[in-house]
All heavy atoms as a GROMACS GRO file, in nm:
protein
  578
    1MET      N    1   2.089   1.538  -0.916
    1MET     CA    2   2.177   1.446  -0.982
    1MET      C    3   2.096   1.327  -1.032
    1MET      O    4   2.016   1.270  -0.960
    1MET     CB    5   2.286   1.399  -0.885
    1MET     CG    6   2.375   1.291  -0.943
    1MET     SD    7   2.495   1.231  -0.826
    1MET     CE    8   2.628   1.338  -0.869
    2ASP      N    9   2.117   1.288  -1.157
    2ASP     CA   10   2.045   1.176  -1.217
    2ASP      C   11   2.114   1.045  -1.180
    2ASP      O   12   2.231   1.026  -1.208
    2ASP     CB   13   2.042   1.194  -1.369
    2ASP     CG   14   1.955   1.091  -1.437
    2ASP    OD1   15   1.871   1.031  -1.368
    2ASP    OD2   16   1.972   1.071  -1.558
    3THR      N   17   2.039   0.956  -1.113
    3THR     CA   18   2.099   0.828  -1.071
    3THR      C   19   2.044   0.711  -1.151
    3THR      O   20   2.072   0.597  -1.120
    3THR     CB   21   2.072   0.802  -0.921
    3THR    OG1   22   1.932   0.802  -0.900
    3THR    CG2   23   2.139   0.908  -0.835
    4ALA      N   24   1.965   0.738  -1.255
    4ALA     CA   25   1.911   0.630  -1.338
    4ALA      C   26   2.024   0.566  -1.417
    4ALA      O   27   2.117   0.633  -1.461
    4ALA     CB   28   1.805   0.687  -1.433
    5PRO      N   29   2.018   0.432  -1.435
    5PRO     CA   30   2.123   0.366  -1.511
    5PRO      C   31   2.124   0.414  -1.655
    5PRO      O   32   2.020   0.437  -1.714
    5PRO     CB   33   2.087   0.218  -1.503
    5PRO     CG   34   1.963   0.207  -1.426
    5PRO     CD   35   1.920   0.343  -1.385
    6THR      N   36   2.242   0.428  -1.710
    6THR     CA   37   2.258   0.467  -1.849
    6THR      C   38   2.317   0.349  -1.925
    6THR      O   39   2.346   0.245  -1.868
    6THR     CB   40   2.350   0.589  -1.861
    6THR    OG1   41   2.480   0.552  -1.815
    6THR    CG2   42   2.299   0.707  -1.781
    7ALA      N   43   2.338   0.368  -2.054
    7ALA     CA   44   2.394   0.261  -2.136
    7ALA      C   45   2.532   0.221  -2.085
    7ALA      O   46   2.571   0.105  -2.095
    7ALA     CB   47   2.401   0.305  -2.281
    8SER      N   48   2.606   0.315  -2.028
    8SER     CA   49   2.741   0.283  -1.981
    8SER      C   50   2.742   0.232  -1.836
    8SER      O   51   2.841   0.181  -1.790
    8SER     CB   52   2.831   0.406  -1.992
    8SER     OG   53   2.779   0.510  -1.910
    9THR      N   54   2.628   0.246  -1.766
    9THR     CA   55   2.618   0.199  -1.628
    9THR      C   56   2.533   0.072  -1.625
    9THR      O   57   2.412   0.078  -1.648
    9THR     CB   58   2.551   0.306  -1.539
    9THR    OG1   59   2.621   0.428  -1.553
    9THR    CG2   60   2.550   0.262  -1.394
   10PRO      N   61   2.594  -0.042  -1.598
   10PRO     CA   62   2.513  -0.165  -1.595
   10PRO      C   63   2.416  -0.162  -1.478
   10PRO      O   64   2.447  -0.113  -1.370
   10PRO     CB   65   2.616  -0.276  -1.577
   10PRO     CG   66   2.738  -0.209  -1.521
   10PRO     CD   67   2.734  -0.066  -1.567
   11GLN      N   68   2.297  -0.215  -1.503
   11GLN     CA   69   2.196  -0.222  -1.398
   11GLN      C   70   2.220  -0.346  -1.314
   11GLN      O   71   2.245  -0.454  -1.367
   11GLN     CB   72   2.058  -0.227  -1.460
   11GLN     CG   73   1.947  -0.213  -1.359
   11GLN     CD   74   1.812  -0.202  -1.426
   11GLN    OE1   75   1.799  -0.220  -1.547
   11GLN    NE2   76   1.710  -0.176  -1.349
   12ARG      N   77   2.213  -0.331  -1.184
   12ARG     CA   78   2.235  -0.442  -1.092
   12ARG      C   79   2.125  -0.546  -1.112
   12ARG      O   80   2.008  -0.514  -1.118
   12ARG     CB   81   2.234  -0.392  -0.949
   12ARG     CG   82   2.275  -0.495  -0.848
   12ARG     CD   83   2.295  -0.432  -0.715
   12ARG     NE   84   2.394  -0.328  -0.722
   12ARG     CZ   85   2.516  -0.333  -0.669
   12ARG    NH1   86   2.551  -0.439  -0.600
   12ARG    NH2   87   2.601  -0.236  -0.682
   13ARG      N   88   2.163  -0.673  -1.121
   13ARG     CA   89   2.066  -0.781  -1.144
   13ARG      C   90   2.058  -0.877  -1.027
   13ARG      O   91   1.963  -0.953  -1.017
   13ARG     CB   92   2.105  -0.858  -1.270
   13ARG     CG   93   2.122  -0.764  -1.388
   13ARG     CD   94   2.058  -0.799  -1.518
   13ARG     NE   95   1.961  -0.902  -1.518
   13ARG     CZ   96   1.970  -1.010  -1.594
   13ARG    NH1   97   2.073  -1.029  -1.672
   13ARG    NH2   98   1.874  -1.098  -1.592
   14LEU      N   99   2.157  -0.875  -0.937
   14LEU     CA  100   2.155  -0.956  -0.816
   14LEU      C  101   2.156  -0.861  -0.697
   14LEU      O  102   2.239  -0.770  -0.689
   14LEU     CB  103   2.277  -1.047  -0.808
   14LEU     CG  104   2.284  -1.160  -0.909
   14LEU    CD1  105   2.419  -1.231  -0.899
   14LEU    CD2  106   2.172  -1.259  -0.888
   15HIS      N  107   2.061  -0.883  -0.606
   15HIS     CA  108   2.045  -0.791  -0.493
   15HIS      C  109   2.067  -0.863  -0.361
   15HIS      O  110   2.029  -0.979  -0.346
   15HIS     CB  111   1.903  -0.733  -0.494
   15HIS     CG  112   1.866  -0.671  -0.624
   15HIS    ND1  113   1.900  -0.543  -0.657
   15HIS    CD2  114   1.800  -0.722  -0.731
   15HIS    CE1  115   1.855  -0.516  -0.779
   15HIS    NE2  116   1.794  -0.624  -0.824
   16ARG      N  117   2.126  -0.794  -0.266
   16ARG     CA  118   2.133  -0.847  -0.130
   16ARG      C  119   1.991  -0.849  -0.075
   16ARG      O  120   1.904  -0.775  -0.121
   16ARG     CB  121   2.220  -0.757  -0.043
   16ARG     CG  122   2.362  -0.745  -0.095
   16ARG     CD  123   2.440  -0.649  -0.011
   16ARG     NE  124   2.544  -0.731   0.048
   16ARG     CZ  125   2.614  -0.700   0.153
   16ARG    NH1  126   2.592  -0.586   0.215
   16ARG    NH2  127   2.706  -0.780   0.198
   17VAL      N  128   1.969  -0.931   0.026
   17VAL     CA  129   1.835  -0.942   0.084
   17VAL      C  130   1.788  -0.806   0.134
   17VAL      O  131   1.672  -0.768   0.113
   17VAL     CB  132   1.833  -1.047   0.197
   17VAL    CG1  133   1.697  -1.049   0.266
   17VAL    CG2  134   1.867  -1.185   0.142
   18GLU      N  135   1.877  -0.730   0.194
   18GLU     CA  136   1.840  -0.598   0.247
   18GLU      C  137   1.795  -0.505   0.134
   18GLU      O  138   1.697  -0.431   0.149
   18GLU     CB  139   1.957  -0.535   0.324
   18GLU     CG  140   1.993  -0.607   0.451
   18GLU     CD  141   2.079  -0.734   0.429
   18GLU    OE1  142   2.118  -0.764   0.315
   18GLU    OE2  143   2.104  -0.804   0.529
   19ALA      N  144   1.865  -0.508   0.021
   19ALA     CA  145   1.830  -0.423  -0.092
   19ALA      C  146   1.698  -0.467  -0.154
   19ALA      O  147   1.614  -0.385  -0.192
   19ALA     CB  148   1.941  -0.424  -0.196
   20ALA      N  149   1.678  -0.599  -0.164
   20ALA     CA  150   1.552  -0.651  -0.219
   20ALA      C  151   1.435  -0.611  -0.130
   20ALA      O  152   1.329  -0.574  -0.178
   20ALA     CB  153   1.560  -0.802  -0.234
   21ALA      N  154   1.456  -0.618   0.001
   21ALA     CA  155   1.351  -0.575   0.096
   21ALA      C  156   1.317  -0.429   0.073
   21ALA      O  157   1.199  -0.391   0.073
   21ALA     CB  158   1.397  -0.600   0.239
   22GLU      N  159   1.418  -0.347   0.052
   22GLU     CA  160   1.394  -0.204   0.028
   22GLU      C  161   1.318  -0.184  -0.103
   22GLU      O  162   1.224  -0.104  -0.108
   22GLU     CB  163   1.527  -0.129   0.024
   22GLU     CG  164   1.510   0.020   0.014
   22GLU     CD  165   1.641   0.094   0.025
   22GLU    OE1  166   1.733   0.047   0.095
   22GLU    OE2  167   1.652   0.200  -0.039
   23ILE      N  168   1.356  -0.258  -0.206
   23ILE     CA  169   1.285  -0.249  -0.334
   23ILE      C  170   1.138  -0.286  -0.317
   23ILE      O  171   1.050  -0.223  -0.373
   23ILE     CB  172   1.352  -0.341  -0.439
   23ILE    CG1  173   1.489  -0.285  -0.479
   23ILE    CG2  174   1.264  -0.360  -0.562
   23ILE    CD1  175   1.577  -0.383  -0.557
   24LEU      N  176   1.114  -0.390  -0.238
   24LEU     CA  177   0.978  -0.438  -0.216
   24LEU      C  178   0.900  -0.355  -0.115
   24LEU      O  179   0.779  -0.369  -0.104
   24LEU     CB  180   0.982  -0.584  -0.168
   24LEU     CG  181   1.026  -0.686  -0.273
   24LEU    CD1  182   1.061  -0.818  -0.207
   24LEU    CD2  183   0.918  -0.704  -0.378
   25GLY      N  184   0.969  -0.273  -0.039
   25GLY     CA  185   0.902  -0.190   0.060
   25GLY      C  186   0.863  -0.267   0.185
   25GLY      O  187   0.761  -0.236   0.247
   26VAL      N  188   0.942  -0.370   0.218
   26VAL     CA  189   0.916  -0.448   0.339
   26VAL      C  190   1.038  -0.446   0.428
   26VAL      O  191   1.147  -0.405   0.386
   26VAL     CB  192   0.879  -0.595   0.306
   26VAL    CG1  193   0.752  -0.600   0.221
   26VAL    CG2  194   0.993  -0.668   0.237
   27LYS      N  195   1.021  -0.489   0.552
   27LYS     CA  196   1.134  -0.497   0.644
   27LYS      C  197   1.224  -0.614   0.607
   27LYS      O  198   1.179  -0.711   0.544
   27LYS     CB  199   1.084  -0.514   0.787
   27LYS     CG  200   1.013  -0.394   0.840
   27LYS     CD  201   0.972  -0.416   0.983
   27LYS     CE  202   0.904  -0.294   1.038
   27LYS     NZ  203   0.866  -0.312   1.178
   28ARG      N  204   1.348  -0.606   0.647
   28ARG     CA  205   1.445  -0.712   0.622
   28ARG      C  206   1.396  -0.844   0.679
   28ARG      O  207   1.406  -0.949   0.615
   28ARG     CB  208   1.580  -0.672   0.683
   28ARG     CG  209   1.692  -0.768   0.656
   28ARG     CD  210   1.819  -0.713   0.716
   28ARG     NE  211   1.815  -0.723   0.860
   28ARG     CZ  212   1.890  -0.807   0.931
   28ARG    NH1  213   1.976  -0.886   0.871
   28ARG    NH2  214   1.879  -0.812   1.061
   29SER      N  215   1.341  -0.841   0.800
   29SER     CA  216   1.293  -0.964   0.863
   29SER      C  217   1.178  -1.026   0.782
   29SER      O  218   1.168  -1.149   0.773
   29SER     CB  219   1.249  -0.938   1.006
   29SER     OG  220   1.146  -0.842   1.010
   30THR      N  221   1.095  -0.944   0.722
   30THR     CA  222   0.987  -0.995   0.637
   30THR      C  223   1.044  -1.064   0.514
   30THR      O  224   0.997  -1.171   0.475
   30THR     CB  225   0.892  -0.881   0.596
   30THR    OG1  226   0.839  -0.820   0.713
   30THR    CG2  227   0.778  -0.931   0.508
   31ALA      N  228   1.144  -1.004   0.453
   31ALA     CA  229   1.208  -1.065   0.336
   31ALA      C  230   1.267  -1.200   0.373
   31ALA      O  231   1.249  -1.299   0.300
   31ALA     CB  232   1.315  -0.972   0.279
   32TYR      N  233   1.337  -1.209   0.485
   32TYR     CA  234   1.395  -1.337   0.527
   32TYR      C  235   1.287  -1.440   0.557
   32TYR      O  236   1.304  -1.559   0.528
   32TYR     CB  237   1.487  -1.318   0.649
   32TYR     CG  238   1.626  -1.275   0.611
   32TYR    CD1  239   1.671  -1.146   0.637
   32TYR    CD2  240   1.715  -1.362   0.548
   32TYR    CE1  241   1.798  -1.105   0.602
   32TYR    CE2  242   1.843  -1.323   0.513
   32TYR     CZ  243   1.884  -1.195   0.540
   32TYR     OH  244   2.011  -1.155   0.505
   33GLU      N  245   1.176  -1.398   0.613
   33GLU     CA  246   1.066  -1.491   0.640
   33GLU      C  247   1.007  -1.543   0.510
   33GLU      O  248   0.977  -1.662   0.498
   33GLU     CB  249   0.958  -1.422   0.725
   33GLU     CG  250   0.839  -1.509   0.757
   33GLU     CD  251   0.870  -1.626   0.848
   33GLU    OE1  252   0.981  -1.632   0.906
   33GLU    OE2  253   0.784  -1.714   0.863
   34GLU      N  254   0.989  -1.457   0.413
   34GLU     CA  255   0.936  -1.500   0.283
   34GLU      C  256   1.033  -1.595   0.214
   34GLU      O  257   0.991  -1.690   0.147
   34GLU     CB  258   0.906  -1.378   0.195
   34GLU     CG  259   0.793  -1.291   0.246
   34GLU     CD  260   0.659  -1.364   0.246
   34GLU    OE1  261   0.596  -1.373   0.140
   34GLU    OE2  262   0.618  -1.414   0.354
   35ILE      N  263   1.162  -1.573   0.231
   35ILE     CA  264   1.265  -1.665   0.178
   35ILE      C  265   1.251  -1.800   0.248
   35ILE      O  266   1.251  -1.905   0.184
   35ILE     CB  267   1.406  -1.606   0.196
   35ILE    CG1  268   1.424  -1.487   0.102
   35ILE    CG2  269   1.512  -1.712   0.172
   35ILE    CD1  270   1.546  -1.402   0.134
   36ARG      N  271   1.240  -1.797   0.380
   36ARG     CA  272   1.228  -1.921   0.458
   36ARG      C  273   1.105  -2.001   0.415
   36ARG      O  274   1.109  -2.124   0.408
   36ARG     CB  275   1.220  -1.888   0.607
   36ARG     CG  276   1.226  -2.012   0.697
   36ARG     CD  277   1.205  -1.976   0.843
   36ARG     NE  278   1.069  -1.935   0.872
   36ARG     CZ  279   0.965  -2.018   0.882
   36ARG    NH1  280   0.980  -2.146   0.863
   36ARG    NH2  281   0.845  -1.971   0.909
   37LEU      N  282   0.997  -1.932   0.382
   37LEU     CA  283   0.873  -1.998   0.340
   37LEU      C  284   0.878  -2.044   0.194
   37LEU      O  285   0.788  -2.112   0.147
   37LEU     CB  286   0.754  -1.903   0.359
   37LEU     CG  287   0.721  -1.867   0.504
   37LEU    CD1  288   0.617  -1.757   0.509
   37LEU    CD2  289   0.675  -1.991   0.580
   38GLY      N  290   0.982  -2.003   0.121
   38GLY     CA  291   0.996  -2.042  -0.019
   38GLY      C  292   0.917  -1.954  -0.114
   38GLY      O  293   0.905  -1.985  -0.233
   39ARG      N  294   0.866  -1.844  -0.064
   39ARG     CA  295   0.787  -1.754  -0.150
   39ARG      C  296   0.876  -1.656  -0.226
   39ARG      O  297   0.842  -1.615  -0.336
   39ARG     CB  298   0.687  -1.678  -0.064
   39ARG     CG  299   0.581  -1.771  -0.005
   39ARG     CD  300   0.502  -1.707   0.107
   39ARG     NE  301   0.454  -1.574   0.081
   39ARG     CZ  302   0.337  -1.545   0.022
   39ARG    NH1  303   0.258  -1.642  -0.016
   39ARG    NH2  304   0.301  -1.420   0.004
   40LEU      N  305   0.987  -1.618  -0.168
   40LEU     CA  306   1.084  -1.530  -0.233
   40LEU      C  307   1.211  -1.613  -0.254
   40LEU      O  308   1.275  -1.654  -0.158
   40LEU     CB  309   1.112  -1.407  -0.145
   40LEU     CG  310   1.215  -1.306  -0.195
   40LEU    CD1  311   1.177  -1.252  -0.334
   40LEU    CD2  312   1.229  -1.192  -0.097
   41ARG      N  313   1.239  -1.643  -0.380
   41ARG     CA  314   1.351  -1.732  -0.410
   41ARG      C  315   1.484  -1.657  -0.413
   41ARG      O  316   1.486  -1.535  -0.433
   41ARG     CB  317   1.329  -1.799  -0.545
   41ARG     CG  318   1.205  -1.888  -0.546
   41ARG     CD  319   1.184  -1.956  -0.677
   41ARG     NE  320   1.166  -1.858  -0.783
   41ARG     CZ  321   1.190  -1.881  -0.911
   41ARG    NH1  322   1.233  -1.998  -0.951
   41ARG    NH2  323   1.168  -1.787  -1.001
   42THR      N  324   1.591  -1.730  -0.392
   42THR     CA  325   1.725  -1.673  -0.390
   42THR      C  326   1.821  -1.765  -0.465
   42THR      O  327   1.786  -1.879  -0.498
   42THR     CB  328   1.779  -1.656  -0.246
   42THR    OG1  329   1.793  -1.784  -0.187
   42THR    CG2  330   1.687  -1.568  -0.162
   43VAL      N  331   1.941  -1.715  -0.489
   43VAL     CA  332   2.052  -1.795  -0.539
   43VAL      C  333   2.167  -1.779  -0.441
   43VAL      O  334   2.171  -1.682  -0.365
   43VAL     CB  335   2.095  -1.754  -0.682
   43VAL    CG1  336   1.983  -1.777  -0.781
   43VAL    CG2  337   2.141  -1.610  -0.686
   44ARG      N  338   2.257  -1.874  -0.443
   44ARG     CA  339   2.375  -1.866  -0.357
   44ARG      C  340   2.499  -1.844  -0.441
   44ARG      O  341   2.517  -1.907  -0.545
   44ARG     CB  342   2.391  -1.994  -0.278
   44ARG     CG  343   2.297  -2.004  -0.161
   44ARG     CD  344   2.367  -2.076  -0.047
   44ARG     NE  345   2.285  -2.087   0.070
   44ARG     CZ  346   2.295  -2.005   0.173
   44ARG    NH1  347   2.379  -1.906   0.172
   44ARG    NH2  348   2.218  -2.022   0.278
   45ILE      N  349   2.584  -1.755  -0.394
   45ILE     CA  350   2.716  -1.736  -0.451
   45ILE      C  351   2.810  -1.757  -0.333
   45ILE      O  352   2.823  -1.670  -0.247
   45ILE     CB  353   2.732  -1.596  -0.512
   45ILE    CG1  354   2.627  -1.572  -0.620
   45ILE    CG2  355   2.873  -1.578  -0.567
   45ILE    CD1  356   2.624  -1.431  -0.672
   46GLY      N  357   2.870  -1.875  -0.329
   46GLY     CA  358   2.948  -1.911  -0.212
   46GLY      C  359   2.855  -1.920  -0.092
   46GLY      O  360   2.755  -1.989  -0.095
   47ARG      N  361   2.887  -1.844   0.012
   47ARG     CA  362   2.801  -1.841   0.132
   47ARG      C  363   2.702  -1.726   0.129
   47ARG      O  364   2.621  -1.712   0.220
   47ARG     CB  365   2.889  -1.831   0.256
   47ARG     CG  366   2.968  -1.958   0.278
   47ARG     CD  367   3.064  -1.952   0.393
   47ARG     NE  368   3.033  -1.854   0.496
   47ARG     CZ  369   3.113  -1.823   0.594
   47ARG    NH1  370   3.230  -1.882   0.605
   47ARG    NH2  371   3.078  -1.733   0.684
   48CYS      N  372   2.708  -1.645   0.025
   48CYS     CA  373   2.620  -1.527   0.016
   48CYS      C  374   2.489  -1.563  -0.054
   48CYS      O  375   2.487  -1.639  -0.149
   48CYS     CB  376   2.688  -1.416  -0.063
   48CYS     SG  377   2.840  -1.357   0.012
   49ARG      N  378   2.382  -1.504  -0.007
   49ARG     CA  379   2.250  -1.522  -0.066
   49ARG      C  380   2.216  -1.394  -0.142
   49ARG      O  381   2.226  -1.285  -0.088
   49ARG     CB  382   2.150  -1.546   0.046
   49ARG     CG  383   2.014  -1.586   0.001
   49ARG     CD  384   1.921  -1.607   0.119
   49ARG     NE  385   1.957  -1.719   0.202
   49ARG     CZ  386   1.908  -1.842   0.186
   49ARG    NH1  387   1.823  -1.866   0.090
   49ARG    NH2  388   1.943  -1.938   0.266
   50ARG      N  389   2.177  -1.411  -0.268
   50ARG     CA  390   2.137  -1.297  -0.350
   50ARG      C  391   2.002  -1.325  -0.414
   50ARG      O  392   1.963  -1.440  -0.435
   50ARG     CB  393   2.239  -1.270  -0.461
   50ARG     CG  394   2.377  -1.230  -0.411
   50ARG     CD  395   2.374  -1.091  -0.348
   50ARG     NE  396   2.505  -1.047  -0.307
   50ARG     CZ  397   2.551  -1.054  -0.184
   50ARG    NH1  398   2.477  -1.107  -0.088
   50ARG    NH2  399   2.671  -1.008  -0.154
   51ILE      N  400   1.932  -1.218  -0.450
   51ILE     CA  401   1.800  -1.230  -0.512
   51ILE      C  402   1.807  -1.166  -0.649
   51ILE      O  403   1.823  -1.044  -0.660
   51ILE     CB  404   1.692  -1.163  -0.425
   51ILE    CG1  405   1.694  -1.223  -0.284
   51ILE    CG2  406   1.555  -1.179  -0.490
   51ILE    CD1  407   1.604  -1.154  -0.186
   52PRO      N  408   1.795  -1.248  -0.756
   52PRO     CA  409   1.793  -1.190  -0.890
   52PRO      C  410   1.670  -1.102  -0.910
   52PRO      O  411   1.564  -1.126  -0.851
   52PRO     CB  412   1.786  -1.313  -0.982
   52PRO     CG  413   1.836  -1.426  -0.899
   52PRO     CD  414   1.794  -1.393  -0.759
   53THR      N  415   1.684  -1.002  -0.993
   53THR     CA  416   1.574  -0.910  -1.021
   53THR      C  417   1.449  -0.984  -1.064
   53THR      O  418   1.338  -0.952  -1.020
   53THR     CB  419   1.616  -0.809  -1.130
   53THR    OG1  420   1.733  -0.739  -1.086
   53THR    CG2  421   1.506  -0.710  -1.160
   54GLU      N  422   1.465  -1.087  -1.148
   54GLU     CA  423   1.346  -1.159  -1.195
   54GLU      C  424   1.274  -1.234  -1.082
   54GLU      O  425   1.154  -1.253  -1.087
   54GLU     CB  426   1.378  -1.253  -1.312
   54GLU     CG  427   1.486  -1.353  -1.284
   54GLU     CD  428   1.624  -1.306  -1.326
   54GLU    OE1  429   1.650  -1.185  -1.333
   54GLU    OE2  430   1.709  -1.394  -1.348
   55TYR      N  431   1.348  -1.274  -0.978
   55TYR     CA  432   1.282  -1.339  -0.863
   55TYR      C  433   1.202  -1.237  -0.783
   55TYR      O  434   1.099  -1.272  -0.724
   55TYR     CB  435   1.384  -1.409  -0.773
   55TYR     CG  436   1.445  -1.534  -0.830
   55TYR    CD1  437   1.412  -1.581  -0.956
   55TYR    CD2  438   1.535  -1.607  -0.756
   55TYR    CE1  439   1.468  -1.697  -1.007
   55TYR    CE2  440   1.592  -1.723  -0.807
   55TYR     CZ  441   1.558  -1.768  -0.932
   55TYR     OH  442   1.614  -1.882  -0.981
   56ILE      N  443   1.250  -1.114  -0.778
   56ILE     CA  444   1.172  -1.007  -0.714
   56ILE      C  445   1.042  -0.987  -0.792
   56ILE      O  446   0.934  -0.977  -0.734
   56ILE     CB  447   1.254  -0.877  -0.705
   56ILE    CG1  448   1.373  -0.897  -0.610
   56ILE    CG2  449   1.165  -0.761  -0.659
   56ILE    CD1  450   1.472  -0.782  -0.610
   57ASP      N  451   1.054  -0.983  -0.926
   57ASP     CA  452   0.935  -0.968  -1.010
   57ASP      C  453   0.839  -1.086  -0.992
   57ASP      O  454   0.717  -1.067  -0.986
   57ASP     CB  455   0.975  -0.956  -1.158
   57ASP     CG  456   1.055  -0.829  -1.186
   57ASP    OD1  457   1.043  -0.732  -1.108
   57ASP    OD2  458   1.129  -0.828  -1.286
   58ASP      N  459   0.894  -1.208  -0.983
   58ASP     CA  460   0.810  -1.326  -0.961
   58ASP      C  461   0.734  -1.315  -0.828
   58ASP      O  462   0.617  -1.352  -0.820
   58ASP     CB  463   0.895  -1.454  -0.959
   58ASP     CG  464   0.952  -1.490  -1.096
   58ASP    OD1  465   0.908  -1.432  -1.198
   58ASP    OD2  466   1.043  -1.576  -1.099
   59TYR      N  467   0.802  -1.267  -0.726
   59TYR     CA  468   0.739  -1.252  -0.594
   59TYR      C  469   0.625  -1.150  -0.601
   59TYR      O  470   0.517  -1.172  -0.545
   59TYR     CB  471   0.843  -1.211  -0.490
   59TYR     CG  472   0.787  -1.189  -0.354
   59TYR    CD1  473   0.741  -1.294  -0.277
   59TYR    CD2  474   0.777  -1.060  -0.301
   59TYR    CE1  475   0.687  -1.273  -0.150
   59TYR    CE2  476   0.725  -1.038  -0.175
   59TYR     CZ  477   0.680  -1.145  -0.100
   59TYR     OH  478   0.627  -1.124   0.024
   60ILE      N  479   0.648  -1.040  -0.672
   60ILE     CA  480   0.542  -0.939  -0.688
   60ILE      C  481   0.424  -0.999  -0.762
   60ILE      O  482   0.307  -0.978  -0.724
   60ILE     CB  483   0.597  -0.814  -0.761
   60ILE    CG1  484   0.699  -0.743  -0.671
   60ILE    CG2  485   0.484  -0.720  -0.801
   60ILE    CD1  486   0.779  -0.635  -0.741
   61ASP      N  487   0.450  -1.079  -0.865
   61ASP     CA  488   0.342  -1.146  -0.938
   61ASP      C  489   0.264  -1.240  -0.847
   61ASP      O  490   0.141  -1.248  -0.854
   61ASP     CB  491   0.398  -1.223  -1.058
   61ASP     CG  492   0.447  -1.131  -1.169
   61ASP    OD1  493   0.407  -1.012  -1.171
   61ASP    OD2  494   0.526  -1.178  -1.253
   62LEU      N  495   0.336  -1.313  -0.759
   62LEU     CA  496   0.271  -1.401  -0.662
   62LEU      C  497   0.177  -1.321  -0.572
   62LEU      O  498   0.063  -1.360  -0.548
   62LEU     CB  499   0.376  -1.473  -0.577
   62LEU     CG  500   0.325  -1.550  -0.455
   62LEU    CD1  501   0.243  -1.670  -0.499
   62LEU    CD2  502   0.440  -1.593  -0.366
   63LEU      N  503   0.224  -1.207  -0.523
   63LEU     CA  504   0.141  -1.123  -0.437
   63LEU      C  505   0.017  -1.074  -0.511
   63LEU      O  506  -0.093  -1.069  -0.454
   63LEU     CB  507   0.222  -1.004  -0.384
   63LEU     CG  508   0.338  -1.038  -0.291
   63LEU    CD1  509   0.415  -0.912  -0.255
   63LEU    CD2  510   0.289  -1.109  -0.166
   64LYS      N  511   0.035  -1.038  -0.639
   64LYS     CA  512  -0.079  -0.993  -0.720
   64LYS      C  513  -0.182  -1.105  -0.737
   64LYS      O  514  -0.302  -1.082  -0.726
   64LYS     CB  515  -0.032  -0.945  -0.856
   64LYS     CG  516   0.041  -0.814  -0.853
   64LYS     CD  517   0.087  -0.780  -0.993
   64LYS     CE  518   0.166  -0.654  -1.002
   64LYS     NZ  519   0.210  -0.627  -1.140
   65ARG      N  520  -0.133  -1.227  -0.767
   65ARG     CA  521  -0.224  -1.341  -0.784
   65ARG      C  522  -0.300  -1.368  -0.654
   65ARG      O  523  -0.420  -1.396  -0.657
   65ARG     CB  524  -0.147  -1.465  -0.828
   65ARG     CG  525  -0.104  -1.462  -0.973
   65ARG     CD  526  -0.055  -1.598  -1.021
   65ARG     NE  527   0.050  -1.656  -0.937
   65ARG     CZ  528   0.180  -1.633  -0.951
   65ARG    NH1  529   0.223  -1.551  -1.044
   65ARG    NH2  530   0.267  -1.692  -0.870
   66GLU      N  531  -0.229  -1.363  -0.541
   66GLU     CA  532  -0.294  -1.386  -0.413
   66GLU      C  533  -0.400  -1.279  -0.385
   66GLU      O  534  -0.509  -1.310  -0.337
   66GLU     CB  535  -0.192  -1.388  -0.302
   66GLU     CG  536  -0.106  -1.511  -0.303
   66GLU     CD  537   0.004  -1.510  -0.196
   66GLU    OE1  538   0.025  -1.406  -0.130
   66GLU    OE2  539   0.067  -1.615  -0.180
   67ALA      N  540  -0.368  -1.156  -0.418
   67ALA     CA  541  -0.464  -1.047  -0.395
   67ALA      C  542  -0.586  -1.065  -0.484
   67ALA      O  543  -0.700  -1.042  -0.441
   67ALA     CB  544  -0.397  -0.912  -0.421
   68ALA      N  545  -0.564  -1.107  -0.609
   68ALA     CA  546  -0.676  -1.126  -0.702
   68ALA      C  547  -0.764  -1.242  -0.658
   68ALA      O  548  -0.887  -1.235  -0.669
   68ALA     CB  549  -0.623  -1.150  -0.843
   69SER      N  550  -0.702  -1.348  -0.606
   69SER     CA  551  -0.781  -1.465  -0.566
   69SER      C  552  -0.863  -1.440  -0.440
   69SER      O  553  -0.968  -1.499  -0.421
   69SER     CB  554  -0.692  -1.588  -0.550
   69SER     OG  555  -0.610  -1.575  -0.436
   70THR      N  556  -0.816  -1.352  -0.354
   70THR     CA  557  -0.891  -1.324  -0.232
   70THR      C  558  -0.997  -1.217  -0.253
   70THR      O  559  -1.088  -1.203  -0.172
   70THR     CB  560  -0.797  -1.278  -0.119
   70THR    OG1  561  -0.728  -1.160  -0.158
   70THR    CG2  562  -0.699  -1.387  -0.081
   71SER      N  563  -0.989  -1.143  -0.363
   71SER     CA  564  -1.087  -1.037  -0.386
   71SER      C  565  -1.210  -1.086  -0.457
   71SER      O  566  -1.306  -1.013  -0.472
   71SER     CB  567  -1.023  -0.923  -0.467
   71SER     OG  568  -0.991  -0.967  -0.597
   72HIS      N  569  -1.210  -1.212  -0.500
   72HIS     CA  570  -1.327  -1.266  -0.570
   72HIS      C  571  -1.420  -1.337  -0.479
   72HIS      O  572  -1.403  -1.396  -0.387
   72HIS     CB  573  -1.284  -1.361  -0.682
   72HIS     CG  574  -1.220  -1.286  -0.794
   72HIS    ND1  575  -1.087  -1.299  -0.825
   72HIS    CD2  576  -1.268  -1.197  -0.881
   72HIS    CE1  577  -1.057  -1.223  -0.927
   72HIS    NE2  578  -1.166  -1.158  -0.962
   0.00000   0.00000   0.00000
């Protein structure tokens, strides 16, 4: 079964912390720690915390920059 988003299926842009952790391949506790440290940004909707897709991309870019700076 094809689960890729189609033109009629909107792609999710706000993710729960658990889903973002899964996307990133880290544990939920790691995601919350990165949020606490300010490295993984979030938005609030009422009392709920969500992570926009672009913030996940920003976090990945941060990790890449850190890896590049330590490899030199």
